[in-house]
C-alpha positions as CSV (number, residue, x, y, z in Angstrom):
1,X,0.1,0.0,0.0
2,X,1.2,3.5,-0.9
3,X,1.1,6.7,1.2
4,X,0.9,8.5,-2.1
5,X,-2.2,10.2,-3.3
6,X,-2.6,10.8,-7.2
7,X,-5.1,13.1,-8.5
8,X,-5.9,12.6,-12.1
9,X,-7.8,15.6,-13.3
10,X,-8.9,13.9,-16.3
11,X,-10.3,11.0,-14.6
12,X,-12.0,13.2,-12.0
13,X,-13.8,15.3,-14.7
14,X,-14.8,12.0,-16.4
15,X,-16.2,10.5,-13.5
16,X,-18.0,13.7,-12.3
17,X,-19.4,13.9,-15.9
18,X,-20.4,10.3,-15.7
19,X,-22.4,11.0,-12.6
20,X,-24.2,14.0,-14.1
21,X,-25.1,11.8,-17.1
22,X,-26.6,9.0,-14.7
23,X,-28.6,11.9,-12.9
24,X,-29.9,13.1,-16.3
25,X,-31.0,9.4,-17.3
26,X,-32.9,9.2,-14.1
27,X,-34.5,12.6,-14.5
28,X,-35.8,11.0,-17.9
29,X,-36.9,7.8,-16.4
30,X,-38.8,9.7,-13.7
31,X,-40.3,11.9,-16.3
32,X,-41.5,8.8,-18.1
33,X,-42.9,7.0,-14.9
34,X,-44.8,10.3,-14.3
35,X,-46.9,9.7,-17.4
36,X,-47.7,6.1,-16.4
37,X,-51.2,5.9,-15.1
38,X,-54.0,3.2,-14.4
39,X,-57.6,4.2,-14.7
40,X,-60.2,2.1,-12.6
41,X,-62.2,1.7,-15.5
42,X,-59.5,0.2,-17.6
43,X,-59.7,-2.6,-15.1
44,X,-63.3,-3.3,-16.0
45,X,-65.5,-5.1,-13.6
46,X,-62.9,-6.3,-11.4
47,X,-64.0,-5.9,-7.7
48,X,-60.8,-4.6,-6.1
49,X,-60.2,-2.2,-9.1
50,X,-60.0,0.9,-6.9
51,X,-57.7,-1.0,-4.4
52,X,-55.5,-2.0,-7.2
53,X,-55.2,1.5,-8.6
54,X,-54.5,2.9,-5.2
55,X,-51.7,0.4,-4.6
56,X,-50.5,1.1,-8.2
57,X,-50.3,5.1,-7.5
58,X,-48.7,4.4,-4.1
59,X,-45.9,2.3,-5.7
60,X,-45.7,4.6,-8.4
61,X,-45.1,7.5,-6.1
62,X,-42.5,5.4,-4.0
63,X,-40.8,4.4,-7.4
64,X,-40.7,8.2,-8.6
65,X,-39.4,9.4,-5.1
66,X,-36.5,6.6,-5.2
67,X,-35.6,7.7,-8.6
68,X,-35.5,11.4,-7.7
69,X,-33.4,10.6,-4.6
70,X,-31.1,8.6,-6.7
71,X,-30.7,11.5,-9.3
72,X,-29.9,13.8,-6.6
73,X,-27.3,11.6,-5.0
74,X,-25.7,11.5,-8.4
75,X,-25.7,15.2,-8.9
76,X,-24.5,15.6,-5.5
77,X,-21.7,13.1,-6.2
78,X,-20.7,14.6,-9.4
79,X,-20.5,18.2,-7.7
80,X,-18.3,16.9,-5.0
81,X,-15.9,15.2,-7.6
82,X,-15.6,18.4,-9.4
83,X,-15.1,20.3,-6.1
84,X,-12.4,17.9,-4.9
85,X,-10.8,18.2,-8.3
86,X,-10.9,22.0,-8.1
87,X,-9.4,21.8,-4.7
88,X,-6.2,19.6,-5.8
89,X,-5.8,21.9,-8.8
90,X,-5.8,24.8,-6.7
91,X,-3.5,23.3,-4.2
92,X,-1.1,22.2,-7.3
93,X,-1.1,25.7,-8.8
94,X,-0.3,27.2,-5.4
95,X,2.6,24.9,-4.7
96,X,3.9,25.4,-8.2
97,X,3.9,29.2,-7.6
98,X,5.9,29.0,-4.4
99,X,8.4,26.6,-6.0
100,X,8.6,28.9,-8.9
101,X,9.1,31.9,-6.6
102,X,11.7,30.1,-4.5
103,X,13.5,29.0,-7.6
104,X,13.4,32.7,-8.7
105,X,14.9,33.8,-5.7
106,X,17.8,31.2,-5.9
107,X,19.0,32.5,-9.1
């Protein structure tokens, strides 16, 4: 095991973009789910039709809520990866500036 940490900016950018893509896909799925419906009359004369429709609606709401929650987590992860990448980048830039300043003073 190593004690070094290597931050590959391109990999972090791709990971953040992948999470953002997953979020957008989940949002599209949620939008499609929102269009799903079950009319009690579509079940004909089935006695528990209203109970079936109520169960469908309950499950549908829970599914859409779960999809939304997953989409938000993907967005949060994407934002966090970008934030970490930017933090590493700013630390690298600050360290490089200090070394350049020290190098300039030695000359």
